[in-house]
Gaussian input, Z-matrix of N, CA and C with variables (Angstrom, degrees):
# hf/3-21g

backbone

0 1
 N
 C     1     B1
 C     2     B2     1     A1
 N     3     B3     2     A2     1     D1
 C     4     B4     3     A3     2     D2
 C     5     B5     4     A4     3     D3
 N     6     B6     5     A5     4     D4
 C     7     B7     6     A6     5     D5
 C     8     B8     7     A7     6     D6
 N     9     B9     8     A8     7     D7
 C    10    B10     9     A9     8     D8
 C    11    B11    10    A10     9     D9
 N    12    B12    11    A11    10    D10
 C    13    B13    12    A12    11    D11
 C    14    B14    13    A13    12    D12
 N    15    B15    14    A14    13    D13
 C    16    B16    15    A15    14    D14
 C    17    B17    16    A16    15    D15
 N    18    B18    17    A17    16    D16
 C    19    B19    18    A18    17    D17
 C    20    B20    19    A19    18    D18
 N    21    B21    20    A20    19    D19
 C    22    B22    21    A21    20    D20
 C    23    B23    22    A22    21    D21
 N    24    B24    23    A23    22    D22
 C    25    B25    24    A24    23    D23
 C    26    B26    25    A25    24    D24
 N    27    B27    26    A26    25    D25
 C    28    B28    27    A27    26    D26
 C    29    B29    28    A28    27    D27
 N    30    B30    29    A29    28    D28
 C    31    B31    30    A30    29    D29
 C    32    B32    31    A31    30    D30
 N    33    B33    32    A32    31    D31
 C    34    B34    33    A33    32    D32
 C    35    B35    34    A34    33    D33
 N    36    B36    35    A35    34    D34
 C    37    B37    36    A36    35    D35
 C    38    B38    37    A37    36    D36
 N    39    B39    38    A38    37    D37
 C    40    B40    39    A39    38    D38
 C    41    B41    40    A40    39    D39
 N    42    B42    41    A41    40    D40
 C    43    B43    42    A42    41    D41
 C    44    B44    43    A43    42    D42
 N    45    B45    44    A44    43    D43
 C    46    B46    45    A45    44    D44
 C    47    B47    46    A46    45    D45
 N    48    B48    47    A47    46    D46
 C    49    B49    48    A48    47    D47
 C    50    B50    49    A49    48    D48
 N    51    B51    50    A50    49    D49
 C    52    B52    51    A51    50    D50
 C    53    B53    52    A52    51    D51
 N    54    B54    53    A53    52    D52
 C    55    B55    54    A54    53    D53
 C    56    B56    55    A55    54    D54
 N    57    B57    56    A56    55    D55
 C    58    B58    57    A57    56    D56
 C    59    B59    58    A58    57    D57
 N    60    B60    59    A59    58    D58
 C    61    B61    60    A60    59    D59
 C    62    B62    61    A61    60    D60
 N    63    B63    62    A62    61    D61
 C    64    B64    63    A63    62    D62
 C    65    B65    64    A64    63    D63
 N    66    B66    65    A65    64    D64
 C    67    B67    66    A66    65    D65
 C    68    B68    67    A67    66    D66
 N    69    B69    68    A68    67    D67
 C    70    B70    69    A69    68    D68
 C    71    B71    70    A70    69    D69
 N    72    B72    71    A71    70    D70
 C    73    B73    72    A72    71    D71
 C    74    B74    73    A73    72    D72
 N    75    B75    74    A74    73    D73
 C    76    B76    75    A75    74    D74
 C    77    B77    76    A76    75    D75
 N    78    B78    77    A77    76    D76
 C    79    B79    78    A78    77    D77
 C    80    B80    79    A79    78    D78
 N    81    B81    80    A80    79    D79
 C    82    B82    81    A81    80    D80
 C    83    B83    82    A82    81    D81
 N    84    B84    83    A83    82    D82
 C    85    B85    84    A84    83    D83
 C    86    B86    85    A85    84    D84
 N    87    B87    86    A86    85    D85
 C    88    B88    87    A87    86    D86
 C    89    B89    88    A88    87    D87
 N    90    B90    89    A89    88    D88
 C    91    B91    90    A90    89    D89
 C    92    B92    91    A91    90    D90
 N    93    B93    92    A92    91    D91
 C    94    B94    93    A93    92    D92
 C    95    B95    94    A94    93    D93
 N    96    B96    95    A95    94    D94
 C    97    B97    96    A96    95    D95
 C    98    B98    97    A97    96    D96
 N    99    B99    98    A98    97    D97
 C   100   B100    99    A99    98    D98
 C   101   B101   100   A100    99    D99
 N   102   B102   101   A101   100   D100
 C   103   B103   102   A102   101   D101
 C   104   B104   103   A103   102   D102
 N   105   B105   104   A104   103   D103
 C   106   B106   105   A105   104   D104
 C   107   B107   106   A106   105   D105
 N   108   B108   107   A107   106   D106
 C   109   B109   108   A108   107   D107
 C   110   B110   109   A109   108   D108
 N   111   B111   110   A110   109   D109
 C   112   B112   111   A111   110   D110
 C   113   B113   112   A112   111   D111
 N   114   B114   113   A113   112   D112
 C   115   B115   114   A114   113   D113
 C   116   B116   115   A115   114   D114
 N   117   B117   116   A116   115   D115
 C   118   B118   117   A117   116   D116
 C   119   B119   118   A118   117   D117
 N   120   B120   119   A119   118   D118
 C   121   B121   120   A120   119   D119
 C   122   B122   121   A121   120   D120
 N   123   B123   122   A122   121   D121
 C   124   B124   123   A123   122   D122
 C   125   B125   124   A124   123   D123
 N   126   B126   125   A125   124   D124
 C   127   B127   126   A126   125   D125
 C   128   B128   127   A127   126   D126
 N   129   B129   128   A128   127   D127
 C   130   B130   129   A129   128   D128
 C   131   B131   130   A130   129   D129
 N   132   B132   131   A131   130   D130
 C   133   B133   132   A132   131   D131
 C   134   B134   133   A133   132   D132
 N   135   B135   134   A134   133   D133
 C   136   B136   135   A135   134   D134
 C   137   B137   136   A136   135   D135
 N   138   B138   137   A137   136   D136
 C   139   B139   138   A138   137   D137
 C   140   B140   139   A139   138   D138
 N   141   B141   140   A140   139   D139
 C   142   B142   141   A141   140   D140
 C   143   B143   142   A142   141   D141
 N   144   B144   143   A143   142   D142
 C   145   B145   144   A144   143   D143
 C   146   B146   145   A145   144   D144
 N   147   B147   146   A146   145   D145
 C   148   B148   147   A147   146   D146
 C   149   B149   148   A148   147   D147
 N   150   B150   149   A149   148   D148
 C   151   B151   150   A150   149   D149
 C   152   B152   151   A151   150   D150
 N   153   B153   152   A152   151   D151
 C   154   B154   153   A153   152   D152
 C   155   B155   154   A154   153   D153
 N   156   B156   155   A155   154   D154
 C   157   B157   156   A156   155   D155
 C   158   B158   157   A157   156   D156
 N   159   B159   158   A158   157   D157
 C   160   B160   159   A159   158   D158
 C   161   B161   160   A160   159   D159
 N   162   B162   161   A161   160   D160
 C   163   B163   162   A162   161   D161
 C   164   B164   163   A163   162   D162
 N   165   B165   164   A164   163   D163
 C   166   B166   165   A165   164   D164
 C   167   B167   166   A166   165   D165
 N   168   B168   167   A167   166   D166
 C   169   B169   168   A168   167   D167
 C   170   B170   169   A169   168   D168
 N   171   B171   170   A170   169   D169
 C   172   B172   171   A171   170   D170
 C   173   B173   172   A172   171   D171
 N   174   B174   173   A173   172   D172
 C   175   B175   174   A174   173   D173
 C   176   B176   175   A175   174   D174
 N   177   B177   176   A176   175   D175
 C   178   B178   177   A177   176   D176
 C   179   B179   178   A178   177   D177
 N   180   B180   179   A179   178   D178
 C   181   B181   180   A180   179   D179
 C   182   B182   181   A181   180   D180
 N   183   B183   182   A182   181   D181
 C   184   B184   183   A183   182   D182
 C   185   B185   184   A184   183   D183
 N   186   B186   185   A185   184   D184
 C   187   B187   186   A186   185   D185
 C   188   B188   187   A187   186   D186
 N   189   B189   188   A188   187   D187
 C   190   B190   189   A189   188   D188
 C   191   B191   190   A190   189   D189
 N   192   B192   191   A191   190   D190
 C   193   B193   192   A192   191   D191
 C   194   B194   193   A193   192   D192
 N   195   B195   194   A194   193   D193
 C   196   B196   195   A195   194   D194
 C   197   B197   196   A196   195   D195
 N   198   B198   197   A197   196   D196
 C   199   B199   198   A198   197   D197
 C   200   B200   199   A199   198   D198
 N   201   B201   200   A200   199   D199
 C   202   B202   201   A201   200   D200
 C   203   B203   202   A202   201   D201
 N   204   B204   203   A203   202   D202
 C   205   B205   204   A204   203   D203
 C   206   B206   205   A205   204   D204
 N   207   B207   206   A206   205   D205
 C   208   B208   207   A207   206   D206
 C   209   B209   208   A208   207   D207
 N   210   B210   209   A209   208   D208
 C   211   B211   210   A210   209   D209
 C   212   B212   211   A211   210   D210
 N   213   B213   212   A212   211   D211
 C   214   B214   213   A213   212   D212
 C   215   B215   214   A214   213   D213
 N   216   B216   215   A215   214   D214
 C   217   B217   216   A216   215   D215
 C   218   B218   217   A217   216   D216
 N   219   B219   218   A218   217   D217
 C   220   B220   219   A219   218   D218
 C   221   B221   220   A220   219   D219
 N   222   B222   221   A221   220   D220
 C   223   B223   222   A222   221   D221
 C   224   B224   223   A223   222   D222
 N   225   B225   224   A224   223   D223
 C   226   B226   225   A225   224   D224
 C   227   B227   226   A226   225   D225
 N   228   B228   227   A227   226   D226
 C   229   B229   228   A228   227   D227
 C   230   B230   229   A229   228   D228
 N   231   B231   230   A230   229   D229
 C   232   B232   231   A231   230   D230
 C   233   B233   232   A232   231   D231
 N   234   B234   233   A233   232   D232
 C   235   B235   234   A234   233   D233
 C   236   B236   235   A235   234   D234
 N   237   B237   236   A236   235   D235
 C   238   B238   237   A237   236   D236
 C   239   B239   238   A238   237   D237
 N   240   B240   239   A239   238   D238
 C   241   B241   240   A240   239   D239
 C   242   B242   241   A241   240   D240
 N   243   B243   242   A242   241   D241
 C   244   B244   243   A243   242   D242
 C   245   B245   244   A244   243   D243
 N   246   B246   245   A245   244   D244
 C   247   B247   246   A246   245   D245
 C   248   B248   247   A247   246   D246
 N   249   B249   248   A248   247   D247
 C   250   B250   249   A249   248   D248
 C   251   B251   250   A250   249   D249
 N   252   B252   251   A251   250   D250
 C   253   B253   252   A252   251   D251
 C   254   B254   253   A253   252   D252
 N   255   B255   254   A254   253   D253
 C   256   B256   255   A255   254   D254
 C   257   B257   256   A256   255   D255
 N   258   B258   257   A257   256   D256
 C   259   B259   258   A258   257   D257
 C   260   B260   259   A259   258   D258
 N   261   B261   260   A260   259   D259
 C   262   B262   261   A261   260   D260
 C   263   B263   262   A262   261   D261
 N   264   B264   263   A263   262   D262
 C   265   B265   264   A264   263   D263
 C   266   B266   265   A265   264   D264
 N   267   B267   266   A266   265   D265
 C   268   B268   267   A267   266   D266
 C   269   B269   268   A268   267   D267
 N   270   B270   269   A269   268   D268
 C   271   B271   270   A270   269   D269
 C   272   B272   271   A271   270   D270
 N   273   B273   272   A272   271   D271
 C   274   B274   273   A273   272   D272
 C   275   B275   274   A274   273   D273
 N   276   B276   275   A275   274   D274
 C   277   B277   276   A276   275   D275
 C   278   B278   277   A277   276   D276
 N   279   B279   278   A278   277   D277
 C   280   B280   279   A279   278   D278
 C   281   B281   280   A280   279   D279
 N   282   B282   281   A281   280   D280
 C   283   B283   282   A282   281   D281
 C   284   B284   283   A283   282   D282
 N   285   B285   284   A284   283   D283
 C   286   B286   285   A285   284   D284
 C   287   B287   286   A286   285   D285
 N   288   B288   287   A287   286   D286
 C   289   B289   288   A288   287   D287
 C   290   B290   289   A289   288   D288
 N   291   B291   290   A290   289   D289
 C   292   B292   291   A291   290   D290
 C   293   B293   292   A292   291   D291
 N   294   B294   293   A293   292   D292
 C   295   B295   294   A294   293   D293
 C   296   B296   295   A295   294   D294
 N   297   B297   296   A296   295   D295
 C   298   B298   297   A297   296   D296
 C   299   B299   298   A298   297   D297
 N   300   B300   299   A299   298   D298
 C   301   B301   300   A300   299   D299
 C   302   B302   301   A301   300   D300
 N   303   B303   302   A302   301   D301
 C   304   B304   303   A303   302   D302
 C   305   B305   304   A304   303   D303
 N   306   B306   305   A305   304   D304
 C   307   B307   306   A306   305   D305
 C   308   B308   307   A307   306   D306

   B1=1.4402
   B2=1.5697
   B3=1.3709
   B4=1.4171
   B5=1.4701
   B6=1.2637
   B7=1.4488
   B8=1.5147
   B9=1.3718
   B10=1.5175
   B11=1.5145
   B12=1.2943
   B13=1.5419
   B14=1.5038
   B15=1.2579
   B16=1.4315
   B17=1.6549
   B18=1.3085
   B19=1.3793
   B20=1.6182
   B21=1.3329
   B22=1.4346
   B23=1.5423
   B24=1.2705
   B25=1.4268
   B26=1.5707
   B27=1.2276
   B28=1.4771
   B29=1.5461
   B30=1.2936
   B31=1.4760
   B32=1.5439
   B33=1.3051
   B34=1.4790
   B35=1.5912
   B36=1.3414
   B37=1.4510
   B38=1.4684
   B39=1.3175
   B40=1.4788
   B41=1.5822
   B42=1.3213
   B43=1.4634
   B44=1.5769
   B45=1.3858
   B46=1.4560
   B47=1.6167
   B48=1.2544
   B49=1.4050
   B50=1.5658
   B51=1.2543
   B52=1.4201
   B53=1.5143
   B54=1.2886
   B55=1.4692
   B56=1.4912
   B57=1.3159
   B58=1.3762
   B59=1.4912
   B60=1.3274
   B61=1.4932
   B62=1.4923
   B63=1.2291
   B64=1.5154
   B65=1.5413
   B66=1.2718
   B67=1.4816
   B68=1.6718
   B69=1.2867
   B70=1.4641
   B71=1.5351
   B72=1.3516
   B73=1.4449
   B74=1.5457
   B75=1.3293
   B76=1.3900
   B77=1.6010
   B78=1.2961
   B79=1.3966
   B80=1.4962
   B81=1.2761
   B82=1.5081
   B83=1.4490
   B84=1.2575
   B85=1.5048
   B86=1.5193
   B87=1.2869
   B88=1.3979
   B89=1.5468
   B90=1.3033
   B91=1.4644
   B92=1.5023
   B93=1.4137
   B94=1.4244
   B95=1.5732
   B96=1.2656
   B97=1.4799
   B98=1.5151
   B99=1.3234
   B100=1.5069
   B101=1.4644
   B102=1.3362
   B103=1.4184
   B104=1.5171
   B105=1.3856
   B106=1.5436
   B107=1.5121
   B108=1.3054
   B109=1.5167
   B110=1.5232
   B111=1.4333
   B112=1.4388
   B113=1.5981
   B114=1.4120
   B115=1.4971
   B116=1.5921
   B117=1.3986
   B118=1.4902
   B119=1.4895
   B120=1.2761
   B121=1.6293
   B122=1.4938
   B123=1.3959
   B124=1.4689
   B125=1.5296
   B126=1.2674
   B127=1.5216
   B128=1.6306
   B129=1.2678
   B130=1.5233
   B131=1.4340
   B132=1.3267
   B133=1.4140
   B134=1.5252
   B135=1.3196
   B136=1.4760
   B137=1.4362
   B138=1.3502
   B139=1.5068
   B140=1.5582
   B141=1.2827
   B142=1.4503
   B143=1.5568
   B144=1.2674
   B145=1.4185
   B146=1.4358
   B147=1.2549
   B148=1.5172
   B149=1.5042
   B150=1.2802
   B151=1.4813
   B152=1.5165
   B153=1.2732
   B154=1.4826
   B155=1.4890
   B156=1.3963
   B157=1.4776
   B158=1.5275
   B159=1.3876
   B160=1.4288
   B161=1.5649
   B162=1.3629
   B163=1.5551
   B164=1.4891
   B165=1.3726
   B166=1.4066
   B167=1.4616
   B168=1.4116
   B169=1.5259
   B170=1.4227
   B171=1.3341
   B172=1.4378
   B173=1.5771
   B174=1.3231
   B175=1.3586
   B176=1.5387
   B177=1.2283
   B178=1.3620
   B179=1.4903
   B180=1.3086
   B181=1.4946
   B182=1.5082
   B183=1.2387
   B184=1.5409
   B185=1.5510
   B186=1.3211
   B187=1.4483
   B188=1.4079
   B189=1.3849
   B190=1.5230
   B191=1.4415
   B192=1.2553
   B193=1.5307
   B194=1.5609
   B195=1.3093
   B196=1.5804
   B197=1.5170
   B198=1.3571
   B199=1.4251
   B200=1.6000
   B201=1.3570
   B202=1.4815
   B203=1.5020
   B204=1.3708
   B205=1.4920
   B206=1.5466
   B207=1.2037
   B208=1.4535
   B209=1.4868
   B210=1.3193
   B211=1.4108
   B212=1.5020
   B213=1.2784
   B214=1.4175
   B215=1.4214
   B216=1.3870
   B217=1.5205
   B218=1.4777
   B219=1.2650
   B220=1.5030
   B221=1.5437
   B222=1.3480
   B223=1.4628
   B224=1.6063
   B225=1.4067
   B226=1.5523
   B227=1.4860
   B228=1.2944
   B229=1.4535
   B230=1.5071
   B231=1.2931
   B232=1.3639
   B233=1.4690
   B234=1.4049
   B235=1.4305
   B236=1.5004
   B237=1.3385
   B238=1.5535
   B239=1.5671
   B240=1.3257
   B241=1.4662
   B242=1.5723
   B243=1.3317
   B244=1.5151
   B245=1.5341
   B246=1.3034
   B247=1.4773
   B248=1.5685
   B249=1.2520
   B250=1.4762
   B251=1.4501
   B252=1.3616
   B253=1.4467
   B254=1.5617
   B255=1.3259
   B256=1.4451
   B257=1.4638
   B258=1.3450
   B259=1.4988
   B260=1.5002
   B261=1.2996
   B262=1.3750
   B263=1.4634
   B264=1.3804
   B265=1.4738
   B266=1.5689
   B267=1.2955
   B268=1.5400
   B269=1.5476
   B270=1.3187
   B271=1.3911
   B272=1.3930
   B273=1.3558
   B274=1.4858
   B275=1.5521
   B276=1.2812
   B277=1.4877
   B278=1.4975
   B279=1.3435
   B280=1.4528
   B281=1.6392
   B282=1.3701
   B283=1.3479
   B284=1.4468
   B285=1.3259
   B286=1.4891
   B287=1.5440
   B288=1.4004
   B289=1.4917
   B290=1.5607
   B291=1.3340
   B292=1.4690
   B293=1.5059
   B294=1.2204
   B295=1.4756
   B296=1.5086
   B297=1.3722
   B298=1.4172
   B299=1.5772
   B300=1.4000
   B301=1.3800
   B302=1.5188
   B303=1.3503
   B304=1.4097
   B305=1.5847
   B306=1.3371
   B307=1.5085
   B308=1.4602
   A1=106.40
   A2=114.11
   A3=121.46
   A4=110.79
   A5=115.63
   A6=124.27
   A7=107.25
   A8=116.66
   A9=117.62
   A10=107.07
   A11=120.10
   A12=117.75
   A13=106.34
   A14=113.03
   A15=116.67
   A16=111.03
   A17=114.68
   A18=117.98
   A19=111.77
   A20=110.22
   A21=115.14
   A22=115.22
   A23=119.87
   A24=125.55
   A25=103.41
   A26=121.10
   A27=123.89
   A28=108.10
   A29=116.31
   A30=117.73
   A31=113.40
   A32=116.31
   A33=118.63
   A34=110.53
   A35=119.63
   A36=124.03
   A37=116.62
   A38=118.46
   A39=121.76
   A40=112.60
   A41=114.13
   A42=116.65
   A43=113.96
   A44=114.03
   A45=116.79
   A46=110.90
   A47=113.45
   A48=123.53
   A49=108.89
   A50=124.54
   A51=124.35
   A52=109.10
   A53=117.62
   A54=117.00
   A55=110.69
   A56=120.38
   A57=123.24
   A58=113.52
   A59=121.05
   A60=119.24
   A61=113.87
   A62=120.32
   A63=125.04
   A64=103.03
   A65=110.99
   A66=123.54
   A67=106.71
   A68=113.85
   A69=118.28
   A70=113.09
   A71=116.90
   A72=122.43
   A73=107.51
   A74=114.56
   A75=123.51
   A76=110.86
   A77=120.73
   A78=125.85
   A79=112.00
   A80=118.34
   A81=120.77
   A82=113.06
   A83=118.58
   A84=125.05
   A85=107.75
   A86=120.60
   A87=119.14
   A88=110.18
   A89=117.72
   A90=121.95
   A91=116.67
   A92=119.08
   A93=122.38
   A94=106.24
   A95=119.82
   A96=124.17
   A97=111.30
   A98=120.87
   A99=120.86
   A100=103.39
   A101=125.46
   A102=121.77
   A103=116.07
   A104=114.33
   A105=117.36
   A106=106.89
   A107=113.20
   A108=116.84
   A109=115.50
   A110=111.41
   A111=120.23
   A112=112.62
   A113=111.57
   A114=115.39
   A115=110.72
   A116=113.71
   A117=121.43
   A118=112.40
   A119=112.95
   A120=118.48
   A121=110.15
   A122=116.09
   A123=116.07
   A124=108.97
   A125=120.09
   A126=123.78
   A127=105.16
   A128=114.38
   A129=115.69
   A130=110.24
   A131=118.02
   A132=120.46
   A133=115.49
   A134=116.15
   A135=121.67
   A136=106.16
   A137=122.98
   A138=120.44
   A139=107.73
   A140=121.15
   A141=125.96
   A142=107.07
   A143=120.74
   A144=119.46
   A145=117.16
   A146=118.37
   A147=126.61
   A148=110.49
   A149=118.33
   A150=122.68
   A151=113.23
   A152=112.61
   A153=123.05
   A154=111.86
   A155=115.77
   A156=115.72
   A157=109.72
   A158=120.81
   A159=124.69
   A160=112.58
   A161=110.76
   A162=111.09
   A163=109.44
   A164=114.49
   A165=124.79
   A166=110.49
   A167=112.64
   A168=114.04
   A169=105.63
   A170=117.51
   A171=126.03
   A172=106.39
   A173=121.47
   A174=121.92
   A175=110.76
   A176=119.80
   A177=128.97
   A178=115.95
   A179=116.19
   A180=121.27
   A181=111.12
   A182=117.19
   A183=119.59
   A184=107.65
   A185=115.28
   A186=123.16
   A187=124.02
   A188=112.30
   A189=122.43
   A190=108.19
   A191=124.18
   A192=124.22
   A193=116.90
   A194=114.49
   A195=114.09
   A196=108.50
   A197=119.34
   A198=119.25
   A199=111.78
   A200=109.52
   A201=112.58
   A202=110.64
   A203=118.54
   A204=122.63
   A205=109.49
   A206=123.35
   A207=123.53
   A208=107.47
   A209=121.30
   A210=125.97
   A211=115.52
   A212=115.74
   A213=120.50
   A214=118.49
   A215=113.93
   A216=120.27
   A217=111.79
   A218=117.48
   A219=120.59
   A220=109.93
   A221=117.29
   A222=122.41
   A223=105.27
   A224=112.86
   A225=112.47
   A226=111.01
   A227=122.69
   A228=123.51
   A229=116.79
   A230=119.01
   A231=126.55
   A232=114.94
   A233=114.53
   A234=121.96
   A235=109.94
   A236=115.21
   A237=119.25
   A238=107.68
   A239=108.40
   A240=118.88
   A241=107.87
   A242=113.36
   A243=118.96
   A244=111.92
   A245=113.72
   A246=117.90
   A247=107.75
   A248=116.67
   A249=120.47
   A250=111.41
   A251=117.80
   A252=120.29
   A253=108.73
   A254=110.75
   A255=122.50
   A256=113.80
   A257=114.57
   A258=118.57
   A259=111.46
   A260=120.49
   A261=124.93
   A262=109.73
   A263=115.94
   A264=121.11
   A265=110.64
   A266=116.75
   A267=124.86
   A268=109.95
   A269=120.51
   A270=123.07
   A271=120.28
   A272=118.66
   A273=123.63
   A274=105.92
   A275=115.35
   A276=123.17
   A277=113.13
   A278=115.28
   A279=121.81
   A280=104.01
   A281=114.26
   A282=116.59
   A283=113.06
   A284=122.59
   A285=123.39
   A286=112.97
   A287=111.37
   A288=113.57
   A289=110.95
   A290=114.97
   A291=116.82
   A292=108.34
   A293=121.40
   A294=122.21
   A295=109.77
   A296=120.07
   A297=126.21
   A298=108.74
   A299=116.74
   A300=117.71
   A301=115.43
   A302=115.84
   A303=122.13
   A304=108.64
   A305=111.09
   A306=120.61
   A307=108.22
   D1=144.34
   D2=-177.86
   D3=-116.39
   D4=137.52
   D5=-179.25
   D6=-140.17
   D7=130.56
   D8=177.52
   D9=-66.79
   D10=-31.38
   D11=178.95
   D12=-105.16
   D13=157.37
   D14=175.19
   D15=-110.40
   D16=160.56
   D17=172.82
   D18=101.83
   D19=158.66
   D20=-175.96
   D21=-60.57
   D22=-33.47
   D23=-178.84
   D24=-59.01
   D25=-52.57
   D26=-174.08
   D27=-66.77
   D28=-40.50
   D29=-175.49
   D30=-70.00
   D31=-32.26
   D32=-173.55
   D33=-108.13
   D34=1.41
   D35=176.48
   D36=-39.63
   D37=-46.10
   D38=-172.52
   D39=-76.64
   D40=-10.00
   D41=-175.14
   D42=-120.12
   D43=-12.54
   D44=-175.54
   D45=-130.98
   D46=161.89
   D47=175.74
   D48=-118.32
   D49=133.57
   D50=166.47
   D51=-81.00
   D52=123.80
   D53=-175.18
   D54=-84.14
   D55=144.93
   D56=173.18
   D57=-75.88
   D58=163.61
   D59=-179.99
   D60=-54.24
   D61=157.99
   D62=-174.55
   D63=-88.56
   D64=155.25
   D65=176.25
   D66=-86.31
   D67=-15.15
   D68=177.50
   D69=-90.46
   D70=166.00
   D71=177.19
   D72=-134.20
   D73=166.55
   D74=-168.58
   D75=-50.19
   D76=-42.47
   D77=-177.19
   D78=-63.45
   D79=-19.36
   D80=171.37
   D81=-60.01
   D82=-19.21
   D83=-171.58
   D84=-112.15
   D85=25.47
   D86=-172.78
   D87=-74.82
   D88=-19.09
   D89=169.71
   D90=-60.88
   D91=-21.07
   D92=171.82
   D93=-122.94
   D94=40.71
   D95=-174.35
   D96=-51.69
   D97=-44.32
   D98=-167.88
   D99=-75.91
   D100=-36.45
   D101=171.24
   D102=-66.34
   D103=-41.07
   D104=175.69
   D105=-52.67
   D106=-55.58
   D107=-172.93
   D108=-55.78
   D109=-43.91
   D110=179.70
   D111=-58.22
   D112=-47.70
   D113=179.26
   D114=-66.16
   D115=-49.27
   D116=173.55
   D117=-41.18
   D118=-55.62
   D119=-174.64
   D120=-67.15
   D121=-37.92
   D122=-176.40
   D123=-69.70
   D124=-42.75
   D125=-174.55
   D126=-73.00
   D127=-37.79
   D128=-179.24
   D129=-63.12
   D130=-46.98
   D131=177.60
   D132=-62.58
   D133=-41.02
   D134=177.75
   D135=-64.01
   D136=-44.30
   D137=-174.31
   D138=-70.28
   D139=-37.99
   D140=-177.88
   D141=-62.98
   D142=-34.21
   D143=174.93
   D144=-90.83
   D145=6.49
   D146=179.63
   D147=60.20
   D148=38.81
   D149=171.10
   D150=-76.45
   D151=138.67
   D152=179.76
   D153=-110.25
   D154=150.68
   D155=172.88
   D156=81.23
   D157=13.93
   D158=171.01
   D159=-78.91
   D160=121.05
   D161=-178.95
   D162=-133.73
   D163=153.75
   D164=170.15
   D165=-129.90
   D166=133.16
   D167=178.08
   D168=-91.77
   D169=131.43
   D170=175.38
   D171=-122.61
   D172=115.19
   D173=-172.89
   D174=-125.13
   D175=157.95
   D176=179.43
   D177=165.92
   D178=179.60
   D179=178.59
   D180=-71.45
   D181=152.16
   D182=-179.54
   D183=-58.48
   D184=144.01
   D185=179.11
   D186=76.13
   D187=16.07
   D188=-177.49
   D189=-88.66
   D190=-11.33
   D191=-178.50
   D192=103.13
   D193=18.69
   D194=-174.61
   D195=-68.94
   D196=-39.29
   D197=-178.77
   D198=-70.04
   D199=-39.70
   D200=-179.49
   D201=-66.61
   D202=-31.14
   D203=176.58
   D204=-66.96
   D205=-44.89
   D206=-178.22
   D207=-72.43
   D208=-34.17
   D209=172.32
   D210=-57.17
   D211=-49.54
   D212=172.63
   D213=-61.45
   D214=-39.71
   D215=171.20
   D216=-57.84
   D217=-50.99
   D218=-174.53
   D219=-66.56
   D220=-32.77
   D221=-176.35
   D222=-71.50
   D223=-40.43
   D224=-178.89
   D225=-71.86
   D226=-16.63
   D227=173.35
   D228=-99.83
   D229=-4.16
   D230=-178.32
   D231=70.30
   D232=33.43
   D233=-179.46
   D234=-102.29
   D235=155.03
   D236=172.82
   D237=-87.65
   D238=145.13
   D239=-179.49
   D240=-118.95
   D241=127.29
   D242=172.71
   D243=-116.81
   D244=142.38
   D245=-178.57
   D246=-117.49
   D247=137.72
   D248=168.32
   D249=-62.55
   D250=127.21
   D251=-178.12
   D252=-58.42
   D253=141.07
   D254=177.60
   D255=-105.40
   D256=-11.66
   D257=-176.16
   D258=-132.85
   D259=152.18
   D260=-177.56
   D261=-76.89
   D262=-176.74
   D263=178.80
   D264=-69.57
   D265=-20.97
   D266=176.86
   D267=-81.77
   D268=-6.16
   D269=-176.14
   D270=83.65
   D271=0.56
   D272=-179.90
   D273=-87.80
   D274=143.91
   D275=174.03
   D276=-52.22
   D277=138.21
   D278=175.27
   D279=-78.42
   D280=147.82
   D281=171.26
   D282=-70.95
   D283=164.12
   D284=179.96
   D285=-54.16
   D286=-45.14
   D287=-179.87
   D288=-62.85
   D289=-41.70
   D290=-176.32
   D291=-69.52
   D292=-37.87
   D293=-178.58
   D294=-68.03
   D295=-41.46
   D296=173.55
   D297=-56.65
   D298=-48.94
   D299=178.05
   D300=-60.15
   D301=-34.47
   D302=-178.80
   D303=-65.84
   D304=-36.75
   D305=179.10
   D306=-61.88

């Protein structure tokens, strides 16, 4: 495969978005403090060891703060966060099958 630019940012640019820092802070999630701490410590240890392929499934209804939670976690650790695009270039939402294919 040939790419004019190198690196994962260039490779995945068409399917992902780098998220900006969150407006929230860790204390905004004190209602789930135990879970927040567990996830934070797990990801921090994995990142410090340079482990790859470490995943956490966070599920719930739309609009409950899942993306903001992981954004706050990544900010707190100084890590970059990328999101699989959920809308096409026309701004319309991708179907579930299309978003899965994008992933």
